[in-house]
C-alpha positions in Angstrom: -240.8 -152.4 167.4 -240.4 -150.3 164.3 -239.4 -151.8 160.9 -239.2 -150.7 157.3 -240.2 -154.1 156.1 -240.1 -153.1 152.1 -243.2 -153.8 149.7 -242.6 -156.4 147.2 -243.8 -154.2 144.8 -241.8 -151.0 145.5 -238.6 -153.7 145.4 -239.5 -154.7 142.4 -240.5 -150.8 141.2 -236.6 -150.6 141.5 -234.9 -153.4 140.4 -231.5 -151.3 139.8 -231.6 -151.1 144.0 -231.0 -154.7 144.2 -228.8 -156.0 141.0 -225.8 -157.2 143.2 -228.1 -159.0 145.8 -228.9 -162.9 145.3 -232.3 -162.8 144.0 -233.6 -165.9 145.3 -233.1 -163.7 148.5 -235.8 -161.2 147.1 -238.7 -162.8 146.6 -241.5 -162.3 148.7 -241.9 -165.6 149.9 -238.7 -165.5 150.7 -238.9 -162.4 152.5 -241.7 -162.9 154.0 -240.5 -166.4 156.0 -237.5 -164.8 156.9 -239.6 -161.2 158.5 -242.6 -163.4 160.4 -239.5 -165.8 162.0 -237.6 -162.4 163.0 -240.7 -160.7 164.3 -241.7 -164.4 165.8 -238.1 -164.2 168.2 -239.3 -161.5 169.9 -243.1 -160.9 170.1 -243.1 -157.3 171.5 -246.0 -155.7 172.3 -246.5 -152.9 169.7 -245.2 -153.1 166.0 -244.6 -150.5 163.8 -244.3 -151.6 160.1 -244.2 -148.8 157.2 -244.2 -150.4 153.2 -246.8 -153.2 153.9 -248.4 -153.9 151.1 -252.0 -153.7 151.5 -252.6 -156.6 149.6 -250.3 -158.6 151.3 -252.6 -157.7 154.7 -255.3 -160.5 154.1 -252.7 -163.8 153.2 -249.9 -162.7 155.2 -249.7 -160.1 157.5 -253.3 -161.7 158.8 -251.2 -164.2 160.8 -250.3 -161.7 163.1 -253.8 -162.0 164.3 -253.6 -165.8 165.5 -250.5 -164.6 168.1 -252.5 -162.8 169.7 -252.4 -159.1 167.8 -255.3 -156.4 166.3 -253.7 -154.5 163.7 -254.6 -151.0 162.1 -253.6 -149.9 158.4 -253.1 -146.3 157.0 -252.5 -146.4 153.1 -250.8 -143.9 151.5 -252.7 -141.9 149.4 -252.6 -141.6 145.2 -251.8 -144.6 143.5 -249.6 -146.2 145.8 -249.8 -149.9 147.1 -248.1 -149.7 151.0 -248.3 -147.7 153.5 -247.8 -147.9 157.4 -249.5 -150.0 159.9 -249.4 -150.8 163.8 -250.1 -154.2 165.8 -250.7 -154.2 169.1 -251.1 -157.3 171.4 -254.7 -157.5 172.3 -254.1 -158.8 175.9 -252.0 -156.6 177.2 -253.3 -152.9 175.6 -256.6 -152.0 174.7 -257.1 -149.1 171.7 -258.4 -145.7 173.1 -258.8 -144.3 169.5 -256.5 -143.6 166.5 -256.7 -140.8 163.7 -255.0 -141.5 160.2 -252.7 -138.6 158.4 -252.2 -137.7 155.1 -249.8 -135.5 154.5 -251.0 -134.2 150.7 -252.3 -132.0 150.7 -254.4 -129.9 148.4 -253.2 -126.7 146.1 -250.2 -126.8 148.4 -246.7 -127.4 147.1 -244.9 -128.3 150.0 -247.5 -131.1 151.2 -248.0 -132.5 147.7 -246.1 -135.9 148.2 -248.5 -139.1 149.2 -247.3 -140.0 152.1 -249.3 -141.2 155.8 -249.2 -141.3 159.7 -251.1 -143.6 161.6 -251.8 -142.0 165.3 -252.9 -144.2 168.0 -253.5 -143.8 171.5 -253.3 -147.0 173.9 -253.7 -148.1 177.4 -252.4 -150.8 179.2 -255.8 -154.0 180.5 -254.1 -153.2 184.3 -253.9 -150.0 184.4 -256.7 -148.0 182.1 -256.5 -144.8 183.1 -252.3 -144.7 182.0 -253.3 -143.4 177.9 -249.9 -143.2 176.0 -249.5 -142.7 172.1 -247.7 -144.1 169.6 -247.3 -142.9 166.6 -246.0 -144.2 162.7 -244.9 -142.4 159.8 -243.2 -142.9 156.3 -241.5 -139.7 155.3 -240.9 -139.2 151.6 -237.6 -140.3 150.4 -236.2 -137.9 147.9 -233.0 -136.4 149.5 -233.1 -132.9 148.2 -236.6 -132.4 149.4 -235.6 -131.5 153.2 -238.1 -128.4 153.2 -240.9 -131.2 152.2 -240.3 -133.8 155.3 -239.8 -130.5 157.6 -243.4 -130.1 156.7 -244.7 -133.3 156.9 -242.8 -133.2 160.5 -244.8 -130.3 160.5 -248.6 -131.7 160.4 -247.5 -135.1 162.3 -246.0 -133.3 165.3 -249.9 -131.0 165.3 -251.7 -134.5 164.6 -250.2 -135.8 167.9 -250.4 -132.6 169.6 -254.4 -133.3 169.4 -254.6 -136.4 170.6 -251.8 -136.4 173.0 -253.1 -133.3 175.1 -255.0 -134.0 177.7 -256.4 -130.8 179.8 -255.2 -126.9 180.9 -254.4 -126.3 183.8 -254.1 -122.5 184.4 -251.2 -121.8 181.4 -249.6 -125.2 181.4 -250.7 -127.8 178.4 -250.6 -131.4 180.2 -249.9 -134.3 177.1 -249.5 -138.0 177.3 -246.2 -140.0 176.6 -245.9 -140.0 173.7 -243.6 -143.1 171.4 -242.9 -141.8 167.2 -241.7 -144.2 165.6 -240.5 -145.0 161.6 -238.3 -144.5 158.5 -238.1 -140.0 158.0 -235.9 -140.5 155.3 -233.1 -138.7 157.6 -229.9 -138.7 158.9 -228.8 -137.2 162.3 -227.8 -134.1 161.2 -230.3 -133.0 159.5 -233.2 -130.3 159.4 -235.5 -133.0 160.6 -233.8 -135.1 162.8 -233.1 -131.4 164.4 -236.5 -129.8 165.0 -237.9 -133.7 166.7 -235.0 -133.8 169.2 -234.3 -130.2 169.8 -237.8 -128.8 169.7 -237.1 -125.6 167.3 -235.7 -125.0 164.2 -235.2 -122.2 162.5 -235.2 -122.0 158.1 -235.4 -118.7 157.1 -232.1 -118.5 155.6 -231.5 -121.4 155.2 -231.4 -122.4 150.9 -234.4 -123.2 149.7 -235.9 -127.6 149.2 -232.6 -128.5 150.3 -232.4 -126.6 154.1 -228.4 -126.2 153.6 -225.9 -123.0 154.5 -225.5 -122.7 150.9 -226.8 -119.4 151.0 -229.1 -119.9 146.9 -231.8 -119.2 146.9 -232.7 -118.5 151.0 -236.5 -120.2 151.8 -237.9 -117.2 153.3 -240.4 -117.2 156.4 -242.9 -119.6 154.6 -242.9 -123.4 155.0 -247.0 -124.3 155.9 -249.1 -122.0 154.2 -251.8 -120.2 157.0 -254.4 -121.7 155.0 -254.0 -124.7 156.9 -254.0 -122.9 160.4 -251.2 -125.2 162.0 -249.3 -122.9 164.2 -245.4 -122.7 164.3 -245.6 -124.4 168.1 -247.6 -127.5 166.0 -251.4 -126.6 167.0 -254.2 -125.8 165.2 -254.7 -122.7 165.7 -258.8 -123.4 166.2 -258.3 -125.7 168.8 -256.0 -123.4 170.5 -258.9 -121.1 170.5 -261.2 -123.3 172.3 -259.0 -124.5 175.1 -258.2 -120.7 176.0 -262.2 -120.5 176.8 -262.2 -124.2 178.1 -264.4 -125.3 175.8 -264.4 -129.0 175.6 -264.5 -130.1 171.5 -265.7 -133.6 170.4 -262.9 -135.2 167.8 -266.4 -134.8 164.9 -266.1 -131.4 166.6 -262.6 -131.4 165.9 -262.1 -133.1 162.7 -264.6 -129.7 161.8 -262.2 -127.2 162.8 -259.2 -128.4 161.6 -258.2 -127.5 158.0 -256.4 -130.8 157.2 -257.3 -132.2 155.2 -258.3 -136.2 155.0 -259.4 -138.2 152.4 -261.2 -140.4 154.8 -263.5 -138.2 156.4 -266.7 -136.0 154.9 -267.1 -133.2 157.1 -268.6 -130.0 156.5 -265.4 -127.6 157.7 -266.4 -124.3 160.1 -265.1 -121.5 159.0 -262.6 -119.8 161.1 -261.0 -116.2 161.3 -257.8 -117.5 163.4 -255.4 -116.7 160.5 -255.7 -113.3 161.1 -253.2 -113.5 163.9 -250.1 -113.6 161.8 -248.4 -114.0 164.5 -248.7 -117.5 165.4 -247.7 -118.3 161.2 -245.1 -117.7 158.8 -242.6 -116.7 161.0 -239.0 -118.6 159.6 -239.1 -120.9 162.5 -240.9 -123.8 163.9 -241.3 -125.1 167.5 -243.2 -127.1 169.0 -244.0 -127.8 172.6 -242.1 -131.8 173.8 -239.1 -132.5 175.0 -238.1 -135.8 172.6 -235.4 -138.3 172.1 -234.1 -140.7 170.2 -233.5 -144.2 172.2 -230.2 -144.5 170.1 -226.8 -143.0 170.3 -226.6 -143.1 166.9 -222.2 -143.5 167.2 -219.6 -141.1 166.1 -219.3 -139.9 162.6 -217.3 -141.3 161.5 -218.7 -145.4 162.6 -222.4 -144.4 163.3 -225.0 -147.0 163.9 -227.3 -148.2 160.7 -230.6 -149.2 159.5 -230.0 -149.0 155.8 -228.0 -148.6 152.7 -228.4 -145.5 150.8 -224.8 -145.1 149.2 -223.1 -145.5 152.6 -224.7 -147.6 156.0 -226.6 -144.2 157.5 -229.2 -144.7 159.8 -233.2 -143.2 158.5 -234.8 -145.4 161.3 -235.9 -144.1 164.7 -237.7 -144.2 167.8 -238.0 -141.3 169.6 -240.3 -141.0 173.4 -241.5 -138.0 174.9 -239.6 -136.3 178.0 -239.4 -133.6 180.2 -236.4 -130.8 179.9 -233.9 -130.2 183.0 -231.6 -127.4 181.8 -230.2 -129.1 178.6 -231.0 -133.1 179.3 -234.2 -134.8 179.2 -235.4 -136.5 181.6 -237.0 -140.1 181.6 -240.1 -138.9 184.2 -242.9 -138.1 181.7 -244.7 -141.7 182.4 -241.9 -143.4 180.2 -238.4 -145.1 181.1 -235.4 -147.0 178.2 -235.4 -150.0 180.2 -233.3 -151.1 177.2 -232.9 -150.6 173.0 -232.3 -153.8 170.9 -228.4 -153.0 169.5 -227.5 -151.6 166.1 -224.7 -152.3 163.9 -222.0 -149.9 162.9 -221.2 -149.2 159.3 -217.7 -150.9 160.1 -219.4 -154.1 161.2 -221.8 -154.0 158.0 -218.9 -153.8 155.4 -220.4 -155.2 152.1 -223.5 -156.8 153.6 -226.2 -156.7 151.0 -230.0 -156.9 152.6 -232.3 -158.0 151.8 -230.2 -161.7 152.2 -231.1 -165.6 153.4 -231.9 -164.3 157.0 -233.1 -160.6 156.5 -236.0 -159.9 155.2 -236.4 -156.4 154.5 -233.4 -153.4 153.3 -234.1 -152.0 156.5 -232.3 -152.9 160.2 -235.1 -153.4 162.5 -235.4 -151.4 166.1 -236.6 -152.6 169.4 -237.1 -150.5 172.5 -238.4 -151.5 176.3 -239.9 -149.2 178.1 -241.6 -148.8 181.5 -244.4 -146.9 181.8 -244.9 -145.3 185.7 -248.2 -145.6 186.4 
């Protein structure tokens, strides 16, 4: 399950968004009751939640522990009071390891926002050697800053690449199966969605910030500055060097080598000189090494599936999963097979409905999918 549950602090901080709603449906205890009942009706094996309010963890979200869940939480950086969470059924899965991702990077203009992500590695208790990755995030909302969301996505995929990497066999890198969930604040025609699903995105000729075709103030070749040593292929340049030397690096050593800032980690960074290779960075085109597909088809442009209302009903929440590409199509043979999905309503079915309401506890709809992990 992936679900933006709408932090009460955010609801109360933006009352103009809910002025036509039933006031009784906006109270937290009412919304929590509806959210809890909805989740309990399906009890997914793994829940990825966004806009979880930190002050509600102990009194409300702790109730999932009585249902067999254990949770991970990462609050947004800065003064924000909400963040992302992953809850998993302990009787079915072991948590192997996890990392938090902070998109705020000091002195980097395009990465000066407080959004975060969690990347977790699990294995089934029945097949402990069959590991897989689940990640969740909530990207920047500002509709005019496509460049920020694209840069945040580049950082997220770079950290996913680090945790999902298994080994190097000749010139081939092997990776674990991956599921990425969250509120991307991006539509199916956006730069972020295209980058994730197509695997490559050229931005140098697009307009700055909005990344559209207006040809005004072209963006240029730099999205993320080379000082972060995040390559245009969504890899940490320092780790590529270690892999090419067949050197095993611990997670602690990785934290010292990579240049990403994380306020939870106080490690001394090791000086590297990989930035001297200009071919790795700032080419105006970014790519990644995976093949991702959305769980949903999203419908036609005139009648799309929808997960929330931003002036109109649209989809900004997604579940992506990794596969292998044969020609132009993805095959579900990278350890994950999509079995079924929770149906999303179309725009014409939702009409003038307001959420939250007396049944649904959030201003987003939840997404769910059933996968078969091939062992």
